[in-house]
Short mmCIF file of the C-alpha atoms (twelve columns), coordinates in Angstrom:
data_MODEL
# 
_entry.id   MODEL 
# 
loop_
_atom_site.group_PDB 
_atom_site.id 
_atom_site.type_symbol 
_atom_site.label_atom_id 
_atom_site.label_alt_id 
_atom_site.label_comp_id 
_atom_site.label_asym_id 
_atom_site.label_seq_id 
_atom_site.Cartn_x 
_atom_site.Cartn_y 
_atom_site.Cartn_z 
_atom_site.pdbx_PDB_model_num 
ATOM 1   C CA . SER A 1   2.434   4.523   -3.364  1 
ATOM 2   C CA . TYR A 2   1.757   6.917   -6.239  1 
ATOM 3   C CA . ASN A 3   -1.003  9.290   -5.198  1 
ATOM 4   C CA . GLY A 4   -0.594  10.677  -1.686  1 
ATOM 5   C CA . ALA A 5   -3.160  12.219  0.634   1 
ATOM 6   C CA . ARG A 6   -5.423  15.133  -0.165  1 
ATOM 7   C CA . LYS A 7   -8.316  14.873  2.322   1 
ATOM 8   C CA . LEU A 8   -7.647  11.833  4.520   1 
ATOM 9   C CA . PRO A 9   -4.398  10.972  6.331   1 
ATOM 10  C CA . ASN A 10  -2.010  8.931   4.182   1 
ATOM 11  C CA . LEU A 11  -1.928  5.648   6.099   1 
ATOM 12  C CA . THR A 12  0.244   3.667   3.689   1 
ATOM 13  C CA . PRO A 13  3.144   4.000   6.171   1 
ATOM 14  C CA . LEU A 14  0.862   2.680   8.950   1 
ATOM 15  C CA . LEU A 15  -0.049  -0.373  6.880   1 
ATOM 16  C CA . ALA A 16  3.649   -0.907  6.148   1 
ATOM 17  C CA . GLN A 17  4.623   -0.645  9.811   1 
ATOM 18  C CA . MET A 18  1.822   -2.937  10.984  1 
ATOM 19  C CA . LEU A 19  3.010   -5.585  8.535   1 
ATOM 20  C CA . ALA A 20  6.660   -5.066  9.519   1 
ATOM 21  C CA . GLN A 21  5.728   -5.594  13.168  1 
ATOM 22  C CA . GLU A 22  4.408   -9.010  12.116  1 
ATOM 23  C CA . GLY A 23  7.786   -9.896  10.607  1 
ATOM 24  C CA . VAL A 24  6.909   -9.123  6.988   1 
ATOM 25  C CA . ALA A 25  9.625   -7.609  4.780   1 
ATOM 26  C CA . VAL A 26  7.802   -4.609  3.306   1 
ATOM 27  C CA . LEU A 27  9.005   -2.558  0.344   1 
ATOM 28  C CA . VAL A 28  7.134   0.631   -0.572  1 
ATOM 29  C CA . HIS A 29  8.050   2.406   -3.806  1 
ATOM 30  C CA . GLY A 30  6.812   5.686   -5.190  1 
ATOM 31  C CA . MET A 31  7.446   9.249   -6.277  1 
ATOM 32  C CA . PRO A 32  8.469   11.256  -3.203  1 
ATOM 33  C CA . GLU A 33  7.257   14.725  -4.189  1 
ATOM 34  C CA . ASP A 34  3.815   16.010  -5.074  1 
ATOM 35  C CA . PRO A 35  3.051   19.708  -4.529  1 
ATOM 36  C CA . THR A 36  -0.674  18.962  -4.280  1 
ATOM 37  C CA . ARG A 37  -0.615  16.015  -1.852  1 
ATOM 38  C CA . VAL A 38  1.097   14.522  1.196   1 
ATOM 39  C CA . THR A 39  3.311   11.708  -0.052  1 
ATOM 40  C CA . THR A 40  4.262   8.501   1.699   1 
ATOM 41  C CA . ALA A 41  7.918   9.512   1.509   1 
ATOM 42  C CA . GLN A 42  7.175   12.658  3.533   1 
ATOM 43  C CA . VAL A 43  5.422   10.640  6.237   1 
ATOM 44  C CA . PHE A 44  8.278   8.104   6.307   1 
ATOM 45  C CA . GLN A 45  10.728  10.939  6.900   1 
ATOM 46  C CA . ASP A 46  8.611   12.409  9.708   1 
ATOM 47  C CA . LEU A 47  8.502   8.935   11.263  1 
ATOM 48  C CA . GLY A 48  12.304  8.889   11.252  1 
ATOM 49  C CA . LEU A 49  12.406  6.060   8.710   1 
ATOM 50  C CA . PRO A 50  15.243  6.640   6.203   1 
ATOM 51  C CA . LEU A 51  14.553  6.367   2.473   1 
ATOM 52  C CA . ALA A 52  16.484  3.591   0.751   1 
ATOM 53  C CA . THR A 53  18.632  4.146   -2.331  1 
ATOM 54  C CA . GLY A 54  19.616  0.524   -2.972  1 
ATOM 55  C CA . VAL A 55  19.461  -3.096  -1.895  1 
ATOM 56  C CA . GLN A 56  21.704  -2.663  1.148   1 
ATOM 57  C CA . ASP A 57  19.506  0.093   2.583   1 
ATOM 58  C CA . ILE A 58  16.415  -2.070  2.059   1 
ATOM 59  C CA . GLU A 59  17.994  -5.061  3.781   1 
ATOM 60  C CA . ARG A 60  19.157  -2.904  6.704   1 
ATOM 61  C CA . ALA A 61  15.591  -1.645  7.194   1 
ATOM 62  C CA . TRP A 62  14.295  -5.218  7.148   1 
ATOM 63  C CA . ASP A 63  16.964  -6.270  9.659   1 
ATOM 64  C CA . ARG A 64  15.585  -3.550  11.961  1 
ATOM 65  C CA . GLN A 65  12.065  -4.941  11.330  1 
ATOM 66  C CA . GLU A 66  11.119  -1.698  9.616   1 
ATOM 67  C CA . PRO A 67  9.451   -1.160  6.244   1 
ATOM 68  C CA . ALA A 68  11.665  0.169   3.456   1 
ATOM 69  C CA . TYR A 69  10.787  2.985   1.051   1 
ATOM 70  C CA . ILE A 70  12.589  3.512   -2.255  1 
ATOM 71  C CA . ARG A 71  12.070  6.151   -4.939  1 
ATOM 72  C CA . THR A 72  10.903  4.930   -8.340  1 
ATOM 73  C CA . GLU A 73  13.977  6.417   -9.985  1 
ATOM 74  C CA . HIS A 74  16.136  3.884   -8.118  1 
ATOM 75  C CA . LEU A 75  14.018  0.998   -9.409  1 
ATOM 76  C CA . CYS A 76  13.353  2.127   -12.968 1 
ATOM 77  C CA . PRO A 77  14.705  5.552   -14.029 1 
ATOM 78  C CA . PRO A 78  12.860  5.650   -17.404 1 
ATOM 79  C CA . LEU A 79  9.546   5.010   -15.643 1 
ATOM 80  C CA . ALA A 80  10.248  7.805   -13.170 1 
ATOM 81  C CA . ARG A 81  10.893  10.183  -16.077 1 
ATOM 82  C CA . LEU A 82  7.585   9.131   -17.661 1 
ATOM 83  C CA . LEU A 83  5.756   9.812   -14.376 1 
ATOM 84  C CA . ASP A 84  7.332   13.270  -14.204 1 
ATOM 85  C CA . VAL A 85  5.658   14.143  -17.520 1 
ATOM 86  C CA . ARG A 86  2.550   14.684  -15.407 1 
ATOM 87  C CA . TRP A 87  3.918   18.028  -14.277 1 
ATOM 88  C CA . VAL A 88  4.374   19.101  -17.900 1 
ATOM 89  C CA . ILE A 89  0.960   18.137  -19.290 1 
ATOM 90  C CA . GLY A 90  -1.024  18.400  -16.050 1 
ATOM 91  C CA . LEU A 91  -2.437  14.858  -16.223 1 
ATOM 92  C CA . ARG A 92  -1.503  11.391  -15.041 1 
ATOM 93  C CA . ASN A 93  -0.576  8.870   -17.737 1 
ATOM 94  C CA . PRO A 94  -0.480  5.055   -18.157 1 
ATOM 95  C CA . GLY A 95  2.886   5.042   -16.409 1 
ATOM 96  C CA . HIS A 96  1.065   5.436   -13.096 1 
ATOM 97  C CA . THR A 97  -0.797  2.158   -13.651 1 
ATOM 98  C CA . VAL A 98  2.410   0.425   -14.727 1 
ATOM 99  C CA . ALA A 99  4.179   1.718   -11.603 1 
ATOM 100 C CA . LYS A 100 1.511   0.230   -9.329  1 
ATOM 101 C CA . LEU A 101 2.116   -3.153  -10.978 1 
ATOM 102 C CA . LEU A 102 5.915   -3.222  -10.538 1 
ATOM 103 C CA . ASP A 103 7.030   -6.642  -9.356  1 
ATOM 104 C CA . THR A 104 10.095  -6.086  -7.184  1 
ATOM 105 C CA . GLY A 105 10.628  -9.668  -6.074  1 
ATOM 106 C CA . ASP A 106 9.165   -13.011 -5.126  1 
ATOM 107 C CA . GLY A 107 6.525   -11.623 -2.796  1 
ATOM 108 C CA . LEU A 108 2.943   -10.421 -2.735  1 
ATOM 109 C CA . ARG A 109 2.009   -7.119  -4.350  1 
ATOM 110 C CA . VAL A 110 -0.676  -4.766  -3.050  1 
ATOM 111 C CA . VAL A 111 -2.264  -3.350  -6.208  1 
ATOM 112 C CA . ASN A 112 -4.887  -0.633  -5.982  1 
ATOM 113 C CA . TYR A 113 -7.095  1.262   -8.388  1 
ATOM 114 C CA . THR A 114 -9.479  4.236   -8.245  1 
ATOM 115 C CA . HIS A 115 -11.930 3.835   -11.128 1 
ATOM 116 C CA . PRO A 116 -14.041 0.623   -11.224 1 
ATOM 117 C CA . GLU A 117 -13.165 -0.179  -14.844 1 
ATOM 118 C CA . TYR A 118 -9.537  -0.491  -13.805 1 
ATOM 119 C CA . GLY A 119 -10.557 -3.164  -11.306 1 
ATOM 120 C CA . SER A 120 -11.754 -5.401  -14.132 1 
ATOM 121 C CA . MET A 121 -8.703  -4.676  -16.275 1 
ATOM 122 C CA . LEU A 122 -6.275  -5.357  -13.437 1 
ATOM 123 C CA . THR A 123 -8.086  -8.580  -12.518 1 
ATOM 124 C CA . ASP A 124 -7.517  -9.822  -16.073 1 
ATOM 125 C CA . PHE A 125 -3.870  -8.749  -15.923 1 
ATOM 126 C CA . LEU A 126 -3.149  -10.442 -12.587 1 
ATOM 127 C CA . GLN A 127 -4.717  -13.665 -13.805 1 
ATOM 128 C CA . ALA A 128 -2.923  -13.595 -17.168 1 
ATOM 129 C CA . THR A 129 0.476   -13.000 -15.542 1 
ATOM 130 C CA . ALA A 130 0.043   -15.595 -12.763 1 
ATOM 131 C CA . ALA A 131 0.555   -12.843 -10.184 1 
ATOM 132 C CA . ASN A 132 0.607   -13.029 -6.407  1 
ATOM 133 C CA . ALA A 133 -1.292  -9.952  -5.315  1 
ATOM 134 C CA . LEU A 134 -4.004  -8.305  -3.281  1 
ATOM 135 C CA . LEU A 135 -6.220  -6.139  -5.496  1 
ATOM 136 C CA . MET A 136 -8.410  -3.465  -3.976  1 
ATOM 137 C CA . ARG A 137 -9.891  -0.040  -4.498  1 
ATOM 138 C CA . GLY A 138 -7.439  2.378   -2.937  1 
ATOM 139 C CA . THR A 139 -7.998  5.302   -0.606  1 
ATOM 140 C CA . GLU A 140 -7.376  8.479   -2.608  1 
ATOM 141 C CA . GLY A 141 -5.282  6.244   -4.851  1 
ATOM 142 C CA . GLU A 142 -3.160  4.824   -2.020  1 
ATOM 143 C CA . PRO A 143 -2.885  1.061   -1.302  1 
ATOM 144 C CA . PHE A 144 -4.448  1.021   2.162   1 
ATOM 145 C CA . ALA A 145 -8.010  0.168   3.173   1 
ATOM 146 C CA . ASP A 146 -10.260 3.155   3.727   1 
ATOM 147 C CA . PRO A 147 -10.320 3.496   7.535   1 
ATOM 148 C CA . ARG A 148 -14.001 4.471   7.385   1 
ATOM 149 C CA . ARG A 149 -15.274 1.366   5.588   1 
ATOM 150 C CA . THR A 150 -13.686 -1.946  4.597   1 
ATOM 151 C CA . PRO A 151 -13.295 -2.199  0.816   1 
ATOM 152 C CA . ARG A 152 -13.385 -5.441  -1.132  1 
ATOM 153 C CA . MET A 153 -9.986  -7.128  -1.174  1 
ATOM 154 C CA . ASP A 154 -9.336  -9.819  -3.794  1 
ATOM 155 C CA . VAL A 155 -6.394  -12.185 -3.313  1 
ATOM 156 C CA . PHE A 156 -4.668  -13.824 -6.287  1 
ATOM 157 C CA . LEU A 157 -2.063  -16.550 -5.873  1 
ATOM 158 C CA . ALA A 158 -0.284  -17.675 -9.046  1 
ATOM 159 C CA . GLY A 159 -2.978  -15.734 -10.881 1 
ATOM 160 C CA . GLN A 160 -5.821  -17.705 -9.338  1 
ATOM 161 C CA . PRO A 161 -8.576  -15.853 -7.438  1 
ATOM 162 C CA . ARG A 162 -8.696  -17.123 -3.862  1 
ATOM 163 C CA . ALA A 163 -12.123 -16.329 -2.475  1 
ATOM 164 C CA . GLU A 164 -11.399 -18.026 0.850   1 
ATOM 165 C CA . LEU A 165 -8.510  -15.588 1.460   1 
ATOM 166 C CA . SER A 166 -10.298 -12.494 0.139   1 
ATOM 167 C CA . VAL A 167 -12.357 -9.947  2.088   1 
ATOM 168 C CA . PRO A 168 -15.838 -8.770  1.014   1 
ATOM 169 C CA . ALA A 169 -16.702 -5.085  1.063   1 
ATOM 170 C CA . ARG A 170 -18.545 -3.833  4.096   1 
ATOM 171 C CA . GLU A 171 -22.049 -2.787  3.142   1 
ATOM 172 C CA . GLY A 172 -24.566 -0.606  4.934   1 
ATOM 173 C CA . VAL A 173 -24.407 2.515   7.055   1 
ATOM 174 C CA . LEU A 174 -21.475 3.077   9.391   1 
ATOM 175 C CA . THR A 175 -22.431 3.136   13.053  1 
ATOM 176 C CA . GLN A 176 -19.112 4.487   14.287  1 
ATOM 177 C CA . LEU A 177 -16.305 6.382   12.575  1 
ATOM 178 C CA . PRO A 178 -12.659 5.774   13.537  1 
ATOM 179 C CA . LEU A 179 -10.824 8.506   15.408  1 
ATOM 180 C CA . LEU A 180 -8.569  10.014  12.745  1 
ATOM 181 C CA . PRO A 181 -6.433  13.166  12.787  1 
ATOM 182 C CA . ALA A 182 -8.293  16.334  11.871  1 
ATOM 183 C CA . THR A 183 -5.597  17.305  9.348   1 
ATOM 184 C CA . CYS A 184 -3.598  15.189  6.893   1 
ATOM 185 C CA . ASP A 185 -0.202  16.930  6.929   1 
ATOM 186 C CA . ALA A 186 2.836   14.665  7.201   1 
ATOM 187 C CA . ALA A 187 3.786   15.591  10.784  1 
ATOM 188 C CA . THR A 188 0.260   15.052  12.166  1 
ATOM 189 C CA . THR A 189 -0.092  11.792  10.242  1 
ATOM 190 C CA . ALA A 190 3.262   10.545  11.540  1 
ATOM 191 C CA . HIS A 191 2.280   11.375  15.120  1 
ATOM 192 C CA . TYR A 192 -0.971  9.431   14.721  1 
ATOM 193 C CA . ILE A 193 0.842   6.453   13.183  1 
ATOM 194 C CA . GLN A 194 3.343   6.380   16.043  1 
ATOM 195 C CA . ALA A 195 0.452   6.345   18.527  1 
ATOM 196 C CA . VAL A 196 -1.145  3.375   16.739  1 
ATOM 197 C CA . VAL A 197 2.106   1.428   16.371  1 
ATOM 198 C CA . SER A 198 2.935   1.939   20.065  1 
ATOM 199 C CA . GLY A 199 -0.519  0.716   21.105  1 
ATOM 200 C CA . GLU A 200 -1.597  4.088   22.459  1 
ATOM 201 C CA . LYS A 201 -4.429  4.249   19.905  1 
ATOM 202 C CA . PRO A 202 -6.306  1.432   18.156  1 
ATOM 203 C CA . ALA A 203 -5.663  0.720   14.498  1 
ATOM 204 C CA . PRO A 204 -8.666  1.360   12.230  1 
ATOM 205 C CA . ALA A 205 -10.538 -1.926  11.817  1 
ATOM 206 C CA . PRO A 206 -10.334 -1.957  7.979   1 
ATOM 207 C CA . LEU A 207 -6.537  -1.645  8.108   1 
ATOM 208 C CA . GLN A 208 -6.367  -4.434  10.672  1 
ATOM 209 C CA . GLN A 209 -8.459  -6.558  8.309   1 
ATOM 210 C CA . GLN A 210 -6.117  -5.722  5.455   1 
ATOM 211 C CA . VAL A 211 -3.110  -6.771  7.526   1 
ATOM 212 C CA . GLU A 212 -4.765  -10.062 8.494   1 
ATOM 213 C CA . CYS A 213 -5.748  -10.674 4.863   1 
ATOM 214 C CA . LEU A 214 -2.183  -10.111 3.700   1 
ATOM 215 C CA . LEU A 215 -0.711  -12.300 6.436   1 
ATOM 216 C CA . GLN A 216 -3.026  -15.171 5.512   1 
ATOM 217 C CA . ALA A 217 -2.268  -14.745 1.808   1 
ATOM 218 C CA . LEU A 218 1.474   -14.676 2.470   1 
ATOM 219 C CA . SER A 219 1.240   -17.770 4.647   1 
ATOM 220 C CA . GLN A 220 -0.652  -19.613 1.920   1 
ATOM 221 C CA . ARG A 221 1.795   -18.309 -0.677  1 
ATOM 222 C CA . LEU A 222 4.782   -19.676 1.261   1 
ATOM 223 C CA . HIS A 223 3.093   -22.862 2.526   1 
ATOM 224 C CA . PRO A 224 0.515   -23.836 -0.116  1 
ATOM 225 C CA . ASN A 225 -0.078  -27.292 1.340   1 
ATOM 226 C CA . ALA A 226 -0.825  -26.032 4.851   1 
ATOM 227 C CA . SER A 227 -4.420  -25.776 6.027   1 
ATOM 228 C CA . SER A 228 -5.877  -22.247 6.114   1 
# 
């Protein structure tokens, strides 16, 4: 989670919690501060979810069936310093792409991009490195499906594209928009997420599709000989 919200609510924590409710051990990593955007770390804190500083904190969160969030500096301090150069030169740098590709364990990465040319480049990378990942165009640079329209989601297992597990983009004109908060500040976003997680409000359909896609990919990743 390396971009944060500017116009839409940052629903990365909602995606993480929906997966955690299904028994998935979720690790979110990112830079916690951005003066221009609402970060995932801020929403985690407003949800009452503590930020992890090491393996024990992560495992405790998983034991509670909660997603874990850890700052990049605890995973790779030199990379965090490279990302901080943004505030000196005023621009993002290749470190942001590297950060989104961090492989923190034997799991399934959610890798997102903003510009279409990065989609092609990342496809080549995931195939060349035999990666297990879901690749998609992010929402304002965040790794969750745009709640207004389902984006294309490409699943790779051991670097192989798996069309039967992937999700096509939704085409055409939207007939109904999801009910989202009017503002994207951390407190309002956290309140909305709590309402969805508790069942008080429905989850946006694209996020539900993303969760189902990830669950199927994880199942196939762990049990490759099982029928889909």
